[in-house]
N, CA, C and O atoms as a Tripos MOL2 file, in Angstrom:
@<TRIPOS>MOLECULE
protein
  272   271    68     0     0
PROTEIN
NO_CHARGES

@<TRIPOS>ATOM
      1 N          27.2640  -38.7180   47.8230 N.3       1 MET1
      2 CA         27.4790  -37.3560   48.2800 C.3       1 MET1
      3 C          26.5240  -36.4310   47.5230 C.2       1 MET1
      4 O          26.3230  -36.5800   46.3170 O.2       1 MET1
      5 N          25.9560  -35.5040   48.2280 N.am      2 LEU2
      6 CA         25.0730  -34.5350   47.6010 C.3       2 LEU2
      7 C          25.8810  -33.5570   46.7690 C.2       2 LEU2
      8 O          27.0340  -33.2690   47.0870 O.2       2 LEU2
      9 N          25.2900  -33.0540   45.7230 N.am      3 SER3
     10 CA         26.0110  -32.1440   44.8290 C.3       3 SER3
     11 C          26.3420  -30.8090   45.4930 C.2       3 SER3
     12 O          27.2220  -30.0860   45.0250 O.2       3 SER3
     13 N          25.6460  -30.4780   46.5760 N.am      4 ASN4
     14 CA         25.9190  -29.2100   47.2540 C.3       4 ASN4
     15 C          26.6850  -29.4160   48.5570 C.2       4 ASN4
     16 O          26.6850  -28.5400   49.4220 O.2       4 ASN4
     17 N          27.3320  -30.5590   48.7000 N.am      5 SER5
     18 CA         28.1240  -30.8500   49.8940 C.3       5 SER5
     19 C          29.6140  -30.8050   49.5690 C.2       5 SER5
     20 O          30.0320  -31.1390   48.4610 O.2       5 SER5
     21 N          30.3940  -30.3930   50.5390 N.am      6 SER6
     22 CA         31.8350  -30.2910   50.3490 C.3       6 SER6
     23 C          32.4900  -31.6660   50.3310 C.2       6 SER6
     24 O          32.0280  -32.5970   50.9910 O.2       6 SER6
     25 N          33.5520  -31.7770   49.5820 N.am      7 GLN7
     26 CA         34.3390  -32.9950   49.5440 C.3       7 GLN7
     27 C          35.4260  -32.9960   50.6200 C.2       7 GLN7
     28 O          36.1160  -33.9990   50.8000 O.2       7 GLN7
     29 N          35.5800  -31.8870   51.3310 N.am      8 VAL8
     30 CA         36.6240  -31.7420   52.3410 C.3       8 VAL8
     31 C          36.1040  -32.2330   53.6890 C.2       8 VAL8
     32 O          35.0410  -31.8130   54.1450 O.2       8 VAL8
     33 N          36.8560  -33.1180   54.3170 N.am      9 ASP9
     34 CA         36.5480  -33.5740   55.6670 C.3       9 ASP9
     35 C          37.2860  -32.6520   56.6350 C.2       9 ASP9
     36 O          38.4940  -32.7910   56.8230 O.2       9 ASP9
     37 N          36.5740  -31.7230   57.2420 N.am     10 LEU10
     38 CA         37.2170  -30.7240   58.0880 C.3      10 LEU10
     39 C          37.7060  -31.2850   59.4160 C.2      10 LEU10
     40 O          38.4500  -30.6090   60.1280 O.2      10 LEU10
     41 N          37.3140  -32.4820   59.7600 N.am     11 ASP11
     42 CA         37.8560  -33.1310   60.9500 C.3      11 ASP11
     43 C          39.1590  -33.8480   60.6450 C.2      11 ASP11
     44 O          39.8860  -34.2440   61.5560 O.2      11 ASP11
     45 N          39.4530  -34.0130   59.3620 N.am     12 ASN12
     46 CA         40.6710  -34.7100   58.9410 C.3      12 ASN12
     47 C          41.0690  -34.1740   57.5620 C.2      12 ASN12
     48 O          40.9190  -34.8720   56.5590 O.2      12 ASN12
     49 N          41.5690  -32.9510   57.5100 N.am     13 ILE13
     50 CA         41.8500  -32.2740   56.2460 C.3      13 ILE13
     51 C          43.0390  -32.9100   55.5330 C.2      13 ILE13
     52 O          44.1080  -33.0940   56.1160 O.2      13 ILE13
     53 N          42.8330  -33.2350   54.2850 N.am     14 ASP14
     54 CA         43.9110  -33.7480   53.4350 C.3      14 ASP14
     55 C          44.5580  -32.5400   52.7600 C.2      14 ASP14
     56 O          44.0720  -32.0540   51.7390 O.2      14 ASP14
     57 N          45.6630  -32.0600   53.3450 N.am     15 GLU15
     58 CA         46.3180  -30.8480   52.8490 C.3      15 GLU15
     59 C          46.9050  -31.0290   51.4500 C.2      15 GLU15
     60 O          47.0590  -30.0530   50.7160 O.2      15 GLU15
     61 N          47.2270  -32.2430   51.0800 N.am     16 LYS16
     62 CA         47.7730  -32.4880   49.7410 C.3      16 LYS16
     63 C          46.6820  -32.3740   48.6830 C.2      16 LYS16
     64 O          46.9090  -31.8370   47.5990 O.2      16 LYS16
     65 N          45.4980  -32.8820   49.0070 N.am     17 GLU17
     66 CA         44.3960  -32.8190   48.0370 C.3      17 GLU17
     67 C          43.7370  -31.4410   48.0010 C.2      17 GLU17
     68 O          43.2860  -30.9930   46.9470 O.2      17 GLU17
     69 N          43.6800  -30.7720   49.1510 N.am     18 PHE18
     70 CA         43.0180  -29.4650   49.2530 C.3      18 PHE18
     71 C          43.9560  -28.4490   49.8980 C.2      18 PHE18
     72 O          43.6780  -27.9870   51.0050 O.2      18 PHE18
     73 N          45.0560  -28.0870   49.2430 N.am     19 PRO19
     74 CA         46.0560  -27.2050   49.8670 C.3      19 PRO19
     75 C          45.5530  -25.8000   50.1840 C.2      19 PRO19
     76 O          46.0460  -25.1760   51.1240 O.2      19 PRO19
     77 N          44.6070  -25.2980   49.4420 N.am     20 ASN20
     78 CA         44.1400  -23.9180   49.6580 C.3      20 ASN20
     79 C          43.1820  -23.7820   50.8390 C.2      20 ASN20
     80 O          42.8890  -22.6680   51.2710 O.2      20 ASN20
     81 N          42.7020  -24.8790   51.3500 N.am     21 ILE21
     82 CA         41.7150  -24.7770   52.4350 C.3      21 ILE21
     83 C          42.3040  -24.1600   53.7050 C.2      21 ILE21
     84 O          41.5840  -23.5460   54.4920 O.2      21 ILE21
     85 N          43.5920  -24.3230   53.8970 N.am     22 LEU22
     86 CA         44.2190  -23.7680   55.0960 C.3      22 LEU22
     87 C          44.2960  -22.2490   55.0670 C.2      22 LEU22
     88 O          44.5490  -21.6290   56.1000 O.2      22 LEU22
     89 N          44.0850  -21.6380   53.9060 N.am     23 ASP23
     90 CA         44.1230  -20.1800   53.7710 C.3      23 ASP23
     91 C          42.7430  -19.5410   53.9150 C.2      23 ASP23
     92 O          42.6230  -18.3170   53.8600 O.2      23 ASP23
     93 N          41.7120  -20.3440   54.0990 N.am     24 LEU24
     94 CA         40.3600  -19.7980   54.1910 C.3      24 LEU24
     95 C          40.1490  -19.0430   55.4890 C.2      24 LEU24
     96 O          40.6410  -19.4370   56.5460 O.2      24 LEU24
     97 N          39.4030  -17.9460   55.3900 N.am     25 GLU25
     98 CA         38.9940  -17.2180   56.5860 C.3      25 GLU25
     99 C          37.7090  -17.8690   57.0870 C.2      25 GLU25
    100 O          36.9000  -18.3490   56.2920 O.2      25 GLU25
    101 N          37.5260  -17.8850   58.3930 N.am     26 PHE26
    102 CA         36.3180  -18.4920   58.9400 C.3      26 PHE26
    103 C          35.9370  -17.8200   60.2490 C.2      26 PHE26
    104 O          36.7320  -17.1080   60.8630 O.2      26 PHE26
    105 N          34.7070  -18.0640   60.6560 N.am     27 GLN27
    106 CA         34.2370  -17.6160   61.9560 C.3      27 GLN27
    107 C          33.8430  -18.8570   62.7310 C.2      27 GLN27
    108 O          33.2950  -19.8040   62.1670 O.2      27 GLN27
    109 N          34.1170  -18.8500   63.9990 N.am     28 ASP28
    110 CA         33.8530  -19.9840   64.8690 C.3      28 ASP28
    111 C          32.9260  -19.5210   65.9860 C.2      28 ASP28
    112 O          33.1070  -18.4290   66.5270 O.2      28 ASP28
    113 N          31.9500  -20.3280   66.3330 N.am     29 CYS29
    114 CA         31.0770  -19.9650   67.4450 C.3      29 CYS29
    115 C          30.5670  -21.2320   68.1300 C.2      29 CYS29
    116 O          30.5170  -22.3070   67.5330 O.2      29 CYS29
    117 N          30.1990  -21.0790   69.3730 N.am     30 ILE30
    118 CA         29.5710  -22.1570   70.1220 C.3      30 ILE30
    119 C          28.2120  -21.6410   70.5760 C.2      30 ILE30
    120 O          28.1170  -20.6260   71.2650 O.2      30 ILE30
    121 N          27.1670  -22.3520   70.1810 N.am     31 LEU31
    122 CA         25.8160  -21.9580   70.5770 C.3      31 LEU31
    123 C          25.4850  -22.5770   71.9270 C.2      31 LEU31
    124 O          25.8220  -23.7300   72.1960 O.2      31 LEU31
    125 N          24.8300  -21.8070   72.7580 N.am     32 GLU32
    126 CA         24.3900  -22.2870   74.0640 C.3      32 GLU32
    127 C          22.9450  -22.7910   73.9600 C.2      32 GLU32
    128 O          22.2580  -22.5450   72.9680 O.2      32 GLU32
    129 N          22.5120  -23.4840   74.9770 N.am     33 GLU33
    130 CA         21.1590  -24.0400   75.0020 C.3      33 GLU33
    131 C          20.1250  -22.9590   74.6930 C.2      33 GLU33
    132 O          20.1450  -21.8790   75.2820 O.2      33 GLU33
    133 N          19.2330  -23.2620   73.7710 N.am     34 GLY34
    134 CA         18.1630  -22.3390   73.3950 C.3      34 GLY34
    135 C          18.5410  -21.3610   72.3020 C.2      34 GLY34
    136 O          17.6710  -20.6560   71.7910 O.2      34 GLY34
    137 N          19.8090  -21.2920   71.9260 N.am     35 GLU35
    138 CA         20.2420  -20.3840   70.8690 C.3      35 GLU35
    139 C          20.1290  -21.0610   69.5140 C.2      35 GLU35
    140 O          20.1070  -22.2880   69.4150 O.2      35 GLU35
    141 N          20.0590  -20.2580   68.4950 N.am     36 MET36
    142 CA         20.0450  -20.7900   67.1410 C.3      36 MET36
    143 C          20.8730  -19.8990   66.2420 C.2      36 MET36
    144 O          21.1400  -18.7410   66.5610 O.2      36 MET36
    145 N          21.2720  -20.4520   65.1220 N.am     37 LEU37
    146 CA         22.1040  -19.7300   64.1620 C.3      37 LEU37
    147 C          21.4360  -19.7800   62.8040 C.2      37 LEU37
    148 O          21.0870  -20.8550   62.3170 O.2      37 LEU37
    149 N          21.2570  -18.6260   62.1930 N.am     38 TYR38
    150 CA         20.7230  -18.5500   60.8350 C.3      38 TYR38
    151 C          21.9000  -18.5050   59.8700 C.2      38 TYR38
    152 O          22.7870  -17.6620   59.9990 O.2      38 TYR38
    153 N          21.9020  -19.4060   58.9150 N.am     39 ILE39
    154 CA         22.9320  -19.4250   57.8790 C.3      39 ILE39
    155 C          22.2520  -19.0660   56.5650 C.2      39 ILE39
    156 O          21.3940  -19.8120   56.0920 O.2      39 ILE39
    157 N          22.6230  -17.9310   55.9680 N.am     40 PRO40
    158 CA         21.9740  -17.4950   54.7280 C.3      40 PRO40
    159 C          22.1270  -18.5160   53.5950 C.2      40 PRO40
    160 O          23.0770  -19.2990   53.5850 O.2      40 PRO40
    161 N          21.1980  -18.5030   52.6530 N.am     41 PRO41
    162 CA         21.2980  -19.4090   51.4970 C.3      41 PRO41
    163 C          22.6350  -19.2390   50.7750 C.2      41 PRO41
    164 O          23.1460  -18.1270   50.6410 O.2      41 PRO41
    165 N          23.1800  -20.3390   50.3210 N.am     42 LYS42
    166 CA         24.4170  -20.4120   49.5290 C.3      42 LYS42
    167 C          25.6780  -20.1090   50.3350 C.2      42 LYS42
    168 O          26.7510  -19.9750   49.7480 O.2      42 LYS42
    169 N          25.5840  -19.9990   51.6540 N.am     43 TRP43
    170 CA         26.7720  -19.8070   52.4880 C.3      43 TRP43
    171 C          27.3040  -21.1720   52.8640 C.2      43 TRP43
    172 O          26.5680  -22.0140   53.3780 O.2      43 TRP43
    173 N          28.5840  -21.3910   52.6060 N.am     44 TRP44
    174 CA         29.2050  -22.6540   52.9580 C.3      44 TRP44
    175 C          29.3710  -22.6790   54.4720 C.2      44 TRP44
    176 O          29.7700  -21.6790   55.0700 O.2      44 TRP44
    177 N          29.0700  -23.8060   55.0890 N.am     45 HIS45
    178 CA         29.1860  -23.9000   56.5380 C.3      45 HIS45
    179 C          29.5040  -25.3310   56.9650 C.2      45 HIS45
    180 O          29.2860  -26.2880   56.2220 O.2      45 HIS45
    181 N          30.0180  -25.4440   58.1650 N.am     46 TYR46
    182 CA         30.3610  -26.7210   58.7640 C.3      46 TYR46
    183 C          29.8530  -26.6890   60.1990 C.2      46 TYR46
    184 O          30.1050  -25.7320   60.9310 O.2      46 TYR46
    185 N          29.1400  -27.7310   60.5960 N.am     47 VAL47
    186 CA         28.5630  -27.7810   61.9350 C.3      47 VAL47
    187 C          28.9860  -29.0880   62.6060 C.2      47 VAL47
    188 O          28.9290  -30.1600   62.0050 O.2      47 VAL47
    189 N          29.4030  -28.9720   63.8420 N.am     48 ARG48
    190 CA         29.7440  -30.1650   64.6260 C.3      48 ARG48
    191 C          29.1220  -30.0000   66.0080 C.2      48 ARG48
    192 O          29.2320  -28.9390   66.6220 O.2      48 ARG48
    193 N          28.4770  -31.0390   66.4870 N.am     49 SER49
    194 CA         27.8620  -31.0130   67.8090 C.3      49 SER49
    195 C          28.8720  -31.4260   68.8720 C.2      49 SER49
    196 O          29.5620  -32.4340   68.7210 O.2      49 SER49
    197 N          28.9570  -30.6530   69.9390 N.am     50 LEU50
    198 CA         29.8420  -30.9720   71.0500 C.3      50 LEU50
    199 C          29.1430  -31.8480   72.0890 C.2      50 LEU50
    200 O          29.7980  -32.5340   72.8730 O.2      50 LEU50
    201 N          27.8100  -31.8200   72.0900 N.am     51 THR51
    202 CA         26.9910  -32.6370   72.9830 C.3      51 THR51
    203 C          25.8000  -33.1520   72.1850 C.2      51 THR51
    204 O          25.6310  -32.8140   71.0130 O.2      51 THR51
    205 N          24.9820  -33.9660   72.8270 N.am     52 THR52
    206 CA         23.7650  -34.4360   72.1760 C.3      52 THR52
    207 C          22.9270  -33.2180   71.7890 C.2      52 THR52
    208 O          22.6880  -32.3340   72.6110 O.2      52 THR52
    209 N          22.4910  -33.1800   70.5500 N.am     53 SER53
    210 CA         21.7530  -32.0120   70.0840 C.3      53 SER53
    211 C          20.7550  -32.4180   69.0100 C.2      53 SER53
    212 O          20.6850  -33.5750   68.5960 O.2      53 SER53
    213 N          20.0000  -31.4440   68.5820 N.am     54 PHE54
    214 CA         18.9890  -31.6440   67.5580 C.3      54 PHE54
    215 C          19.1100  -30.4780   66.5920 C.2      54 PHE54
    216 O          19.1410  -29.3210   67.0110 O.2      54 PHE54
    217 N          19.1780  -30.7740   65.3150 N.am     55 SER55
    218 CA         19.2490  -29.7040   64.3200 C.3      55 SER55
    219 C          18.2550  -29.9810   63.2120 C.2      55 SER55
    220 O          17.8670  -31.1240   62.9720 O.2      55 SER55
    221 N          17.8550  -28.9220   62.5470 N.am     56 VAL56
    222 CA         16.8950  -29.0140   61.4500 C.3      56 VAL56
    223 C          17.4600  -28.2670   60.2570 C.2      56 VAL56
    224 O          17.9000  -27.1240   60.3770 O.2      56 VAL56
    225 N          17.4460  -28.9140   59.1180 N.am     57 SER57
    226 CA         17.8540  -28.2620   57.8760 C.3      57 SER57
    227 C          16.6810  -28.3030   56.9060 C.2      57 SER57
    228 O          16.0150  -29.3270   56.7590 O.2      57 SER57
    229 N          16.4450  -27.2010   56.2630 N.am     58 PHE58
    230 CA         15.3980  -27.1320   55.2490 C.3      58 PHE58
    231 C          16.0700  -27.0920   53.8930 C.2      58 PHE58
    232 O          16.7840  -26.1370   53.5860 O.2      58 PHE58
    233 N          15.8570  -28.1040   53.0830 N.am     59 TRP59
    234 CA         16.4670  -28.2040   51.7590 C.3      59 TRP59
    235 C          15.3710  -28.1040   50.7140 C.2      59 TRP59
    236 O          14.6730  -29.0810   50.4440 O.2      59 TRP59
    237 N          15.2240  -26.9800   50.1540 N.am     60 TRP60
    238 CA         14.3110  -26.8270   49.0380 C.3      60 TRP60
    239 C          14.8940  -25.7770   48.1110 C.2      60 TRP60
    240 O          15.8050  -25.0370   48.4830 O.2      60 TRP60
    241 N          14.3710  -25.7230   46.9280 N.am     61 SER61
    242 CA         14.8840  -24.7100   45.9940 C.3      61 SER61
    243 C          13.7600  -24.2410   45.0930 C.2      61 SER61
    244 O          12.7820  -24.9440   44.8400 O.2      61 SER61
    245 N          13.9440  -23.0490   44.6320 N.am     62 ASP62
    246 CA         13.0880  -22.4680   43.6180 C.3      62 ASP62
    247 C          13.9960  -22.2920   42.4080 C.2      62 ASP62
    248 O          14.8480  -21.4040   42.3970 O.2      62 ASP62
    249 N          13.8230  -23.1240   41.3960 N.am     63 ALA63
    250 CA         14.7220  -23.1550   40.2510 C.3      63 ALA63
    251 C          14.9370  -21.7740   39.6310 C.2      63 ALA63
    252 O          16.0330  -21.4800   39.1520 O.2      63 ALA63
    253 N          13.9240  -20.9360   39.6330 N.am     64 GLU64
    254 CA         14.0600  -19.6060   39.0510 C.3      64 GLU64
    255 C          15.0020  -18.7260   39.8740 C.2      64 GLU64
    256 O          15.6990  -17.8820   39.3120 O.2      64 GLU64
    257 N          15.0330  -18.9090   41.1890 N.am     65 LYS65
    258 CA         15.8700  -18.0750   42.0400 C.3      65 LYS65
    259 C          17.3080  -18.5810   42.1380 C.2      65 LYS65
    260 O          18.1920  -17.8280   42.5470 O.2      65 LYS65
    261 N          17.5600  -19.8220   41.7780 N.am     66 LEU66
    262 CA         18.9050  -20.3800   41.8740 C.3      66 LEU66
    263 C          19.8970  -19.6820   40.9600 C.2      66 LEU66
    264 O          21.0970  -19.6840   41.2350 O.2      66 LEU66
    265 N          19.4190  -19.0900   39.8840 N.am     67 ASP67
    266 CA         20.2970  -18.4150   38.9450 C.3      67 ASP67
    267 C          20.6410  -16.9920   39.3710 C.2      67 ASP67
    268 O          21.4450  -16.3330   38.7120 O.2      67 ASP67
    269 N          20.0480  -16.5070   40.4620 N.am     68 ASP68
    270 CA         20.3090  -15.1260   40.9340 C.3      68 ASP68
    271 C          21.7140  -14.9730   41.4400 C.2      68 ASP68
    272 O          22.1000  -13.8860   41.8710 O.2      68 ASP68
@<TRIPOS>BOND
     1     1     2 1
     2     2     3 1
     3     3     4 2
     4     3     5 am
     5     5     6 1
     6     6     7 1
     7     7     8 2
     8     7     9 am
     9     9    10 1
    10    10    11 1
    11    11    12 2
    12    11    13 am
    13    13    14 1
    14    14    15 1
    15    15    16 2
    16    15    17 am
    17    17    18 1
    18    18    19 1
    19    19    20 2
    20    19    21 am
    21    21    22 1
    22    22    23 1
    23    23    24 2
    24    23    25 am
    25    25    26 1
    26    26    27 1
    27    27    28 2
    28    27    29 am
    29    29    30 1
    30    30    31 1
    31    31    32 2
    32    31    33 am
    33    33    34 1
    34    34    35 1
    35    35    36 2
    36    35    37 am
    37    37    38 1
    38    38    39 1
    39    39    40 2
    40    39    41 am
    41    41    42 1
    42    42    43 1
    43    43    44 2
    44    43    45 am
    45    45    46 1
    46    46    47 1
    47    47    48 2
    48    47    49 am
    49    49    50 1
    50    50    51 1
    51    51    52 2
    52    51    53 am
    53    53    54 1
    54    54    55 1
    55    55    56 2
    56    55    57 am
    57    57    58 1
    58    58    59 1
    59    59    60 2
    60    59    61 am
    61    61    62 1
    62    62    63 1
    63    63    64 2
    64    63    65 am
    65    65    66 1
    66    66    67 1
    67    67    68 2
    68    67    69 am
    69    69    70 1
    70    70    71 1
    71    71    72 2
    72    71    73 am
    73    73    74 1
    74    74    75 1
    75    75    76 2
    76    75    77 am
    77    77    78 1
    78    78    79 1
    79    79    80 2
    80    79    81 am
    81    81    82 1
    82    82    83 1
    83    83    84 2
    84    83    85 am
    85    85    86 1
    86    86    87 1
    87    87    88 2
    88    87    89 am
    89    89    90 1
    90    90    91 1
    91    91    92 2
    92    91    93 am
    93    93    94 1
    94    94    95 1
    95    95    96 2
    96    95    97 am
    97    97    98 1
    98    98    99 1
    99    99   100 2
   100    99   101 am
   101   101   102 1
   102   102   103 1
   103   103   104 2
   104   103   105 am
   105   105   106 1
   106   106   107 1
   107   107   108 2
   108   107   109 am
   109   109   110 1
   110   110   111 1
   111   111   112 2
   112   111   113 am
   113   113   114 1
   114   114   115 1
   115   115   116 2
   116   115   117 am
   117   117   118 1
   118   118   119 1
   119   119   120 2
   120   119   121 am
   121   121   122 1
   122   122   123 1
   123   123   124 2
   124   123   125 am
   125   125   126 1
   126   126   127 1
   127   127   128 2
   128   127   129 am
   129   129   130 1
   130   130   131 1
   131   131   132 2
   132   131   133 am
   133   133   134 1
   134   134   135 1
   135   135   136 2
   136   135   137 am
   137   137   138 1
   138   138   139 1
   139   139   140 2
   140   139   141 am
   141   141   142 1
   142   142   143 1
   143   143   144 2
   144   143   145 am
   145   145   146 1
   146   146   147 1
   147   147   148 2
   148   147   149 am
   149   149   150 1
   150   150   151 1
   151   151   152 2
   152   151   153 am
   153   153   154 1
   154   154   155 1
   155   155   156 2
   156   155   157 am
   157   157   158 1
   158   158   159 1
   159   159   160 2
   160   159   161 am
   161   161   162 1
   162   162   163 1
   163   163   164 2
   164   163   165 am
   165   165   166 1
   166   166   167 1
   167   167   168 2
   168   167   169 am
   169   169   170 1
   170   170   171 1
   171   171   172 2
   172   171   173 am
   173   173   174 1
   174   174   175 1
   175   175   176 2
   176   175   177 am
   177   177   178 1
   178   178   179 1
   179   179   180 2
   180   179   181 am
   181   181   182 1
   182   182   183 1
   183   183   184 2
   184   183   185 am
   185   185   186 1
   186   186   187 1
   187   187   188 2
   188   187   189 am
   189   189   190 1
   190   190   191 1
   191   191   192 2
   192   191   193 am
   193   193   194 1
   194   194   195 1
   195   195   196 2
   196   195   197 am
   197   197   198 1
   198   198   199 1
   199   199   200 2
   200   199   201 am
   201   201   202 1
   202   202   203 1
   203   203   204 2
   204   203   205 am
   205   205   206 1
   206   206   207 1
   207   207   208 2
   208   207   209 am
   209   209   210 1
   210   210   211 1
   211   211   212 2
   212   211   213 am
   213   213   214 1
   214   214   215 1
   215   215   216 2
   216   215   217 am
   217   217   218 1
   218   218   219 1
   219   219   220 2
   220   219   221 am
   221   221   222 1
   222   222   223 1
   223   223   224 2
   224   223   225 am
   225   225   226 1
   226   226   227 1
   227   227   228 2
   228   227   229 am
   229   229   230 1
   230   230   231 1
   231   231   232 2
   232   231   233 am
   233   233   234 1
   234   234   235 1
   235   235   236 2
   236   235   237 am
   237   237   238 1
   238   238   239 1
   239   239   240 2
   240   239   241 am
   241   241   242 1
   242   242   243 1
   243   243   244 2
   244   243   245 am
   245   245   246 1
   246   246   247 1
   247   247   248 2
   248   247   249 am
   249   249   250 1
   250   250   251 1
   251   251   252 2
   252   251   253 am
   253   253   254 1
   254   254   255 1
   255   255   256 2
   256   255   257 am
   257   257   258 1
   258   258   259 1
   259   259   260 2
   260   259   261 am
   261   261   262 1
   262   262   263 1
   263   263   264 2
   264   263   265 am
   265   265   266 1
   266   266   267 1
   267   267   268 2
   268   267   269 am
   269   269   270 1
   270   270   271 1
   271   271   272 2
@<TRIPOS>SUBSTRUCTURE
     1 MET1         2 RESIDUE 1 A MET
     2 LEU2         6 RESIDUE 1 A LEU
     3 SER3        10 RESIDUE 1 A SER
     4 ASN4        14 RESIDUE 1 A ASN
     5 SER5        18 RESIDUE 1 A SER
     6 SER6        22 RESIDUE 1 A SER
     7 GLN7        26 RESIDUE 1 A GLN
     8 VAL8        30 RESIDUE 1 A VAL
     9 ASP9        34 RESIDUE 1 A ASP
    10 LEU10       38 RESIDUE 1 A LEU
    11 ASP11       42 RESIDUE 1 A ASP
    12 ASN12       46 RESIDUE 1 A ASN
    13 ILE13       50 RESIDUE 1 A ILE
    14 ASP14       54 RESIDUE 1 A ASP
    15 GLU15       58 RESIDUE 1 A GLU
    16 LYS16       62 RESIDUE 1 A LYS
    17 GLU17       66 RESIDUE 1 A GLU
    18 PHE18       70 RESIDUE 1 A PHE
    19 PRO19       74 RESIDUE 1 A PRO
    20 ASN20       78 RESIDUE 1 A ASN
    21 ILE21       82 RESIDUE 1 A ILE
    22 LEU22       86 RESIDUE 1 A LEU
    23 ASP23       90 RESIDUE 1 A ASP
    24 LEU24       94 RESIDUE 1 A LEU
    25 GLU25       98 RESIDUE 1 A GLU
    26 PHE26      102 RESIDUE 1 A PHE
    27 GLN27      106 RESIDUE 1 A GLN
    28 ASP28      110 RESIDUE 1 A ASP
    29 CYS29      114 RESIDUE 1 A CYS
    30 ILE30      118 RESIDUE 1 A ILE
    31 LEU31      122 RESIDUE 1 A LEU
    32 GLU32      126 RESIDUE 1 A GLU
    33 GLU33      130 RESIDUE 1 A GLU
    34 GLY34      134 RESIDUE 1 A GLY
    35 GLU35      138 RESIDUE 1 A GLU
    36 MET36      142 RESIDUE 1 A MET
    37 LEU37      146 RESIDUE 1 A LEU
    38 TYR38      150 RESIDUE 1 A TYR
    39 ILE39      154 RESIDUE 1 A ILE
    40 PRO40      158 RESIDUE 1 A PRO
    41 PRO41      162 RESIDUE 1 A PRO
    42 LYS42      166 RESIDUE 1 A LYS
    43 TRP43      170 RESIDUE 1 A TRP
    44 TRP44      174 RESIDUE 1 A TRP
    45 HIS45      178 RESIDUE 1 A HIS
    46 TYR46      182 RESIDUE 1 A TYR
    47 VAL47      186 RESIDUE 1 A VAL
    48 ARG48      190 RESIDUE 1 A ARG
    49 SER49      194 RESIDUE 1 A SER
    50 LEU50      198 RESIDUE 1 A LEU
    51 THR51      202 RESIDUE 1 A THR
    52 THR52      206 RESIDUE 1 A THR
    53 SER53      210 RESIDUE 1 A SER
    54 PHE54      214 RESIDUE 1 A PHE
    55 SER55      218 RESIDUE 1 A SER
    56 VAL56      222 RESIDUE 1 A VAL
    57 SER57      226 RESIDUE 1 A SER
    58 PHE58      230 RESIDUE 1 A PHE
    59 TRP59      234 RESIDUE 1 A TRP
    60 TRP60      238 RESIDUE 1 A TRP
    61 SER61      242 RESIDUE 1 A SER
    62 ASP62      246 RESIDUE 1 A ASP
    63 ALA63      250 RESIDUE 1 A ALA
    64 GLU64      254 RESIDUE 1 A GLU
    65 LYS65      258 RESIDUE 1 A LYS
    66 LEU66      262 RESIDUE 1 A LEU
    67 ASP67      266 RESIDUE 1 A ASP
    68 ASP68      270 RESIDUE 1 A ASP
């Protein structure tokens, strides 16, 4: 598991291990063909594809900016 990945399986939430997760506020959206979603750096997010799709994630860091 990557150090910046959640340990919570949102498709099968273990309420005993993660009881506070049910109190989280969230936004839900469905993107249509040709649309894209920008997720700002350090924002926790969960993505699930409803159909065959293609996604791109850019994982890089600038060590000096990580402490901001």
